[in-house]
C-alpha positions in Angstrom: -11.1 18.4 -6.0 -7.8 20.2 -5.2 -8.7 19.8 -1.5 -8.9 16.3 -2.0 -5.4 15.7 -4.3 -3.1 15.4 -1.3 -5.3 12.4 0.2 -5.7 10.8 -3.3 -1.9 10.9 -4.0 -1.1 9.7 -0.7 -3.8 6.9 -0.7 -2.3 5.9 -4.3 1.3 5.8 -3.1 0.4 3.9 0.2 -1.7 1.5 -2.0 1.1 1.0 -4.8 3.7 0.4 -2.1 1.6 -2.2 -0.4 0.5 -3.7 -3.9 4.0 -4.1 -5.2 6.2 -3.9 -1.8 4.9 -6.4 0.2 5.2 -9.7 -2.2 8.4 -8.4 -3.5 9.6 -8.1 -0.1 8.4 -11.5 0.9 10.2 -13.0 -2.1 13.6 -11.3 -1.2 13.4 -12.6 2.2 12.5 -16.2 0.8 15.7 -16.1 -1.7 18.2 -15.2 0.7 18.9 -18.8 -0.2 18.1 -19.1 -3.7 17.9 -22.9 -3.8 15.5 -23.3 -1.0 12.1 -24.4 -1.5 10.6 -21.2 -0.2 12.3 -19.3 -2.9 11.2 -21.8 -5.6 7.8 -21.7 -4.5 7.8 -18.0 -4.0 9.0 -17.4 -7.5 6.5 -19.9 -9.0 3.8 -18.0 -7.1 4.6 -14.7 -7.6 1.8 -13.7 -10.0 -0.4 -15.0 -7.5 1.2 -12.9 -4.7 0.8 -9.6 -6.8 -2.8 -10.4 -7.4 -3.4 -10.6 -3.7 -1.2 -7.5 -3.2 -3.3 -5.5 -5.5 -6.5 -6.4 -3.2 -4.4 -5.4 -0.1 -3.2 -2.2 -1.8 -6.7 -1.2 -2.5 -7.7 -1.7 1.0 -4.7 -0.1 2.2 -5.1 2.9 0.0 -8.8 3.0 1.0 -7.8 3.3 4.6 -5.1 5.9 3.8 -7.5 8.1 1.9 -10.2 8.1 4.8 -7.0 9.2 7.1 -6.0 11.9 5.2 -9.4 13.2 4.7 -10.0 13.3 8.2 -6.8 14.8 9.0 -7.7 17.4 6.3 -10.7 18.1 7.8 -9.4 18.4 11.5 -6.8 20.8 10.3 -9.4 22.9 8.7 -11.8 23.0 11.3 -8.7 23.6 13.9 -7.7 26.6 11.4 -11.3 28.0 11.4 -11.6 27.9 15.1 -8.7 29.7 15.8 
């Protein structure tokens, strides 16, 4: 399990950033003009955006985990060959 820990932690970090960061960044961008219609709708639909962000975060975390494990295997095979 300890060899998987860096990949798991990286995947969790990527998933959390995508799940929370993307919807909040979109809201921040829309609310540069606080009275705009985009800002009002963005605030109203923030729970929906966060829910969709969780799904996207899970997908991004899975991709990050697979990439991390592939990189670990590549590094281990390179160290064993040399």
